[in-house]
C-alpha positions as CSV (number, residue, x, y, z in Angstrom):
1,M,31.5,31.7,14.4
2,T,28.5,30.2,16.5
3,H,25.2,31.0,15.3
4,K,23.0,32.2,18.4
5,T,19.5,31.0,18.9
6,S,16.8,33.6,19.4
7,L,14.3,32.8,21.9
8,Y,11.6,32.9,19.1
9,D,13.4,30.2,17.1
10,K,13.5,28.0,20.4
11,L,10.0,28.5,21.1
12,F,9.1,27.6,17.2
13,T,11.2,24.5,17.7
14,A,9.7,23.5,21.0
15,S,6.0,24.0,19.6
16,N,6.8,22.0,16.4
17,Y,8.3,19.1,18.6
18,L,4.8,19.3,20.8
19,F,2.6,19.5,17.9
20,F,4.1,16.2,16.1
21,V,4.2,14.3,19.4
22,F,0.6,15.1,19.9
23,L,-0.2,14.2,16.4
24,G,1.8,10.8,16.7
25,V,0.0,10.3,19.9
26,V,-3.6,10.9,18.6
27,T,-2.7,8.5,15.7
28,L,-1.7,6.0,17.9
29,F,-4.6,5.9,20.1
30,P,-7.0,3.9,17.8
31,F,-4.5,1.4,16.9
32,L,-3.7,0.7,20.6
33,N,-7.6,0.6,21.1
34,L,-7.8,-2.0,18.7
35,I,-5.2,-4.2,20.2
36,A,-6.5,-3.7,23.8
37,K,-9.9,-4.8,22.4
38,S,-8.3,-7.7,20.4
39,L,-6.8,-9.1,23.7
40,S,-9.8,-8.3,26.1
41,S,-12.3,-10.7,27.2
42,E,-15.9,-11.0,26.1
43,E,-17.4,-9.1,29.1
44,A,-15.0,-6.4,29.2
45,V,-15.5,-5.5,25.6
46,I,-19.2,-5.2,25.9
47,S,-19.3,-3.4,28.7
48,G,-17.1,-0.6,27.4
49,Q,-14.2,-1.3,30.0
50,V,-11.8,-1.5,27.5
51,G,-9.4,1.9,26.7
52,L,-5.8,1.7,25.8
53,L,-5.2,-1.3,28.3
54,P,-6.6,-4.7,27.8
55,V,-8.7,-6.3,30.6
56,D,-8.8,-9.9,31.5
57,I,-6.4,-10.8,28.6
58,Q,-7.0,-13.9,26.4
59,F,-5.5,-14.9,23.3
60,G,-8.6,-16.8,21.5
61,T,-9.3,-14.0,19.1
62,Y,-5.9,-14.4,17.7
63,N,-6.0,-18.3,17.5
64,F,-9.2,-17.9,16.2
65,V,-8.4,-15.5,13.1
66,I,-5.2,-17.2,12.3
67,T,-6.7,-20.5,11.8
68,D,-10.1,-19.2,10.1
69,S,-10.0,-20.7,6.5
70,M,-11.4,-17.7,4.9
71,F,-9.0,-15.3,6.6
72,L,-5.9,-17.2,5.3
73,G,-7.4,-17.5,2.0
74,A,-8.2,-14.0,2.0
75,F,-4.5,-13.2,3.2
76,R,-3.0,-15.3,0.3
77,N,-4.7,-13.5,-2.1
78,S,-3.8,-10.3,-0.8
79,V,-0.4,-11.4,-0.8
80,I,-0.2,-12.6,-4.4
81,V,-1.9,-9.2,-5.7
82,T,0.6,-7.1,-3.8
83,V,3.7,-8.6,-4.6
84,V,2.7,-9.6,-8.3
85,G,1.0,-5.9,-8.8
86,T,3.9,-4.1,-7.4
87,L,6.5,-5.9,-9.3
88,L,4.5,-5.4,-12.6
89,G,3.6,-2.1,-11.7
90,L,7.1,-1.1,-11.0
91,L,8.3,-2.7,-14.5
92,M,5.5,-1.4,-16.4
93,T,5.9,2.2,-14.8
94,T,9.8,2.5,-15.2
95,M,9.6,1.3,-18.7
96,S,6.8,3.9,-19.7
97,A,8.9,6.9,-17.9
98,Y,12.3,6.0,-19.2
99,P,11.4,6.9,-22.9
100,L,9.3,9.7,-21.4
101,S,12.1,11.4,-20.1
102,R,14.4,11.2,-23.1
103,T,13.9,14.6,-25.1
104,R,15.2,13.0,-28.2
105,L,11.8,10.7,-28.5
106,R,9.6,12.5,-31.1
107,G,5.9,13.2,-30.1
108,R,7.2,13.2,-26.2
109,K,5.2,16.1,-25.5
110,W,1.9,14.5,-27.0
111,F,2.6,11.0,-25.1
112,I,2.9,12.7,-22.0
113,L,-0.3,15.0,-22.4
114,L,-2.2,11.4,-23.0
115,F,-1.1,9.9,-19.9
116,V,-1.9,12.9,-18.2
117,F,-5.2,13.1,-19.7
118,T,-6.3,9.5,-18.3
119,M,-5.4,11.2,-14.8
120,L,-8.5,13.7,-15.4
121,F,-10.9,11.7,-17.3
122,S,-12.0,7.8,-17.4
123,G,-14.2,5.9,-19.4
124,G,-16.5,5.1,-16.2
125,L,-17.0,2.2,-14.1
126,I,-19.5,0.5,-16.3
127,P,-17.8,0.8,-19.4
128,T,-14.6,-0.4,-17.6
129,Y,-16.4,-3.6,-16.1
130,L,-17.9,-4.3,-19.4
131,L,-14.2,-4.5,-20.9
132,L,-12.6,-6.5,-18.1
133,S,-15.7,-8.5,-18.5
134,N,-15.1,-9.0,-22.3
135,I,-11.6,-9.8,-22.1
136,G,-12.4,-12.7,-19.1
137,L,-10.9,-11.0,-16.2
138,V,-13.8,-10.5,-14.0
139,N,-13.7,-13.0,-11.3
140,K,-10.0,-13.6,-12.0
141,L,-7.2,-12.5,-9.5
142,P,-5.3,-10.7,-11.9
143,V,-8.1,-8.3,-12.4
144,L,-7.1,-6.9,-9.1
145,F,-3.6,-5.8,-10.4
146,L,-3.9,-5.5,-14.3
147,P,-5.9,-2.5,-14.5
148,A,-3.7,-0.6,-12.2
149,M,-0.1,-1.3,-13.3
150,V,0.6,1.9,-14.9
151,N,0.0,4.8,-12.2
152,V,0.4,7.8,-13.9
153,F,1.3,9.9,-10.8
154,N,3.9,7.5,-10.3
155,L,5.2,7.5,-13.7
156,L,5.5,11.3,-13.6
157,V,7.9,11.0,-10.3
158,I,10.0,8.5,-11.8
159,K,9.9,10.5,-15.0
160,S,11.6,13.6,-13.3
161,Y,14.0,11.6,-11.6
162,F,15.2,9.9,-14.7
163,E,15.3,13.3,-16.0
164,S,17.5,14.4,-13.5
165,L,20.2,11.8,-13.9
166,P,23.6,13.3,-16.0
167,D,23.2,12.6,-19.9
168,A,26.7,12.1,-19.7
169,L,26.2,8.2,-18.1
170,E,24.1,7.3,-21.3
171,E,26.6,9.1,-23.5
172,S,29.7,7.2,-22.3
173,A,27.5,3.9,-22.3
174,K,26.6,4.4,-25.8
175,I,30.1,5.1,-27.0
176,D,30.9,1.8,-25.3
177,G,28.5,0.3,-27.7
178,A,25.4,-0.5,-25.1
179,S,22.2,-0.7,-26.1
180,N,19.1,1.4,-25.1
181,F,18.0,-1.9,-22.8
182,R,21.5,-2.0,-21.4
183,I,21.5,1.5,-20.4
184,F,18.1,1.4,-18.9
185,Y,18.7,-2.0,-16.6
186,G,22.8,-1.6,-16.1
187,I,22.8,1.8,-15.4
188,I,19.4,3.9,-15.0
189,M,17.9,1.1,-12.7
190,P,20.4,0.6,-10.3
191,L,21.0,4.4,-10.0
192,S,17.2,5.1,-9.4
193,M,16.9,2.7,-5.9
194,P,15.5,5.7,-4.1
195,V,12.7,6.7,-6.4
196,L,12.0,2.7,-7.2
197,A,11.6,1.8,-3.3
198,T,9.4,4.9,-2.8
199,I,7.2,3.9,-5.7
200,A,7.2,0.1,-4.7
201,L,5.8,1.4,-1.3
202,F,3.3,3.4,-2.9
203,F,2.1,0.3,-5.3
204,A,2.1,-2.2,-2.4
205,V,0.1,0.2,0.1
206,Q,-2.5,0.7,-2.9
207,F,-2.8,-2.8,-3.8
208,W,-2.9,-4.0,-0.1
209,N,-5.4,-1.6,1.3
210,D,-7.7,-1.9,-2.0
211,F,-11.1,-3.4,-1.7
212,F,-13.4,-1.4,-4.2
213,M,-12.1,-3.5,-7.2
214,A,-12.5,-6.9,-5.4
215,M,-16.1,-5.5,-4.4
216,V,-16.7,-5.0,-7.9
217,Y,-15.1,-7.5,-9.9
218,I,-14.6,-10.5,-7.5
219,S,-17.8,-12.4,-6.3
220,N,-16.0,-15.8,-5.9
221,P,-15.5,-16.2,-2.0
222,E,-12.2,-17.9,-2.6
223,L,-10.7,-15.1,-4.7
224,K,-11.7,-12.3,-2.2
225,P,-8.4,-10.3,-0.7
226,L,-7.9,-9.3,2.7
227,Q,-9.4,-6.1,2.5
228,L,-12.7,-7.4,1.2
229,Y,-12.8,-9.9,3.9
230,L,-12.5,-7.4,6.8
231,K,-15.1,-5.5,5.0
232,E,-17.3,-8.1,5.2
233,L,-16.3,-9.1,8.7
234,L,-17.3,-5.7,9.9
235,A,-20.4,-5.6,8.4
236,S,-21.5,-8.8,9.9
237,A,-20.3,-8.6,13.5
238,N,-23.3,-10.9,14.5
239,N,-23.0,-13.7,12.2
240,I,-19.0,-14.7,12.8
241,F,-20.0,-17.4,15.4
242,M,-22.8,-18.8,13.0
243,R,-20.4,-19.8,10.3
244,T,-20.1,-23.3,9.5
245,D,-16.5,-23.3,8.1
246,M,-14.7,-22.2,11.5
247,I,-11.6,-24.5,12.4
248,D,-11.7,-23.6,16.2
249,V,-15.0,-22.4,17.9
250,N,-13.6,-23.0,21.2
251,S,-10.7,-20.3,20.7
252,A,-13.4,-17.5,20.5
253,M,-16.0,-18.5,22.7
254,N,-14.4,-16.1,25.5
255,A,-14.3,-13.1,23.1
256,S,-16.6,-10.6,21.7
257,P,-17.3,-10.4,17.8
258,Q,-15.6,-6.8,18.2
259,A,-12.5,-8.4,19.6
260,I,-12.4,-10.7,16.8
261,Q,-12.6,-8.1,14.4
262,A,-10.0,-6.1,16.2
263,A,-7.9,-8.8,15.9
264,A,-8.5,-9.4,12.2
265,I,-7.9,-5.8,11.5
266,I,-4.2,-5.7,13.7
267,V,-3.1,-9.1,11.5
268,A,-4.2,-7.5,8.3
269,T,-2.2,-4.4,9.4
270,I,1.3,-5.6,10.6
271,P,2.6,-7.2,7.2
272,I,2.4,-3.9,5.3
273,I,3.8,-1.9,8.4
274,L,7.0,-4.1,8.2
275,V,7.6,-3.6,5.0
276,Y,8.4,0.1,5.5
277,P,11.6,-0.6,7.8
278,F,13.3,-2.2,4.7
279,L,12.5,0.8,2.4
280,Q,13.0,3.5,4.9
281,K,16.3,4.6,3.8
282,Y,15.3,4.6,0.4
283,F,11.9,6.2,1.2
284,V,13.5,9.2,2.8
285,K,15.5,10.1,-0.3
286,G,12.7,9.1,-2.7
287,V,10.2,11.5,-0.9
288,M,12.7,14.5,-1.6
289,L,12.8,14.0,-5.2
290,G,12.6,17.4,-7.1
291,S,12.6,19.5,-3.9
292,V,15.9,21.0,-4.9
293,K,17.0,21.9,-7.9
294,G,20.8,21.4,-8.9
């Protein structure tokens, strides 16, 4: 028996489509404007002629950005922090979430309470800075990912997923003589790819976009990540062409500082955008965790 769609349902579906199309277009406008500015000539950008399409196309801005030693160094630092931080964050978070998901753990509720407590209260910026300074992490690249390896929200999400796995899997593995580590790495982890991919994306975006940690703990120019480089680039628009370490000044002579800023933002945004398609099939499953109870 076929279900006849009412006029109200059709109007509701059409309005949803229109709303999300409008939302997507509005979201794309700033990005398209940045691309247009990065490809437009200095006169066009300064005179305000650039909208969603470039005017007097030139590629000197991108040539300038990708050959800038400071940009390349910052890009390298961000890649290191993101890759290492994501891998260590996943390792530490999953290893913390697994025992907390087992009801046989003594004092389990108190351990969970301690983790949740850190979500609500912290020691503050100054005590944290003094702690990291005393253990020698200030002005070291690990300071950008070591303090953030265990995210309590991510831990609770992974813990909930582990709890949803059948207990029979673990019981049968123990009957076969498997240890806790063997069960964790050989059974639990392979079955948890949706949640691991989702949390990996959360960690990667967090580490890639963070500039505050670097602004507080990093003063060495060689260790600054990409987002801090962009922040300083946006704050010193008029000083771009006054630097003495530029590799190719001629590449940017036909471009405005605003165009160079736009090109740097585009180049810095593309890598994290490219990560999503590889995790999409797991991400869609991961964001639905806990939405339906079996």
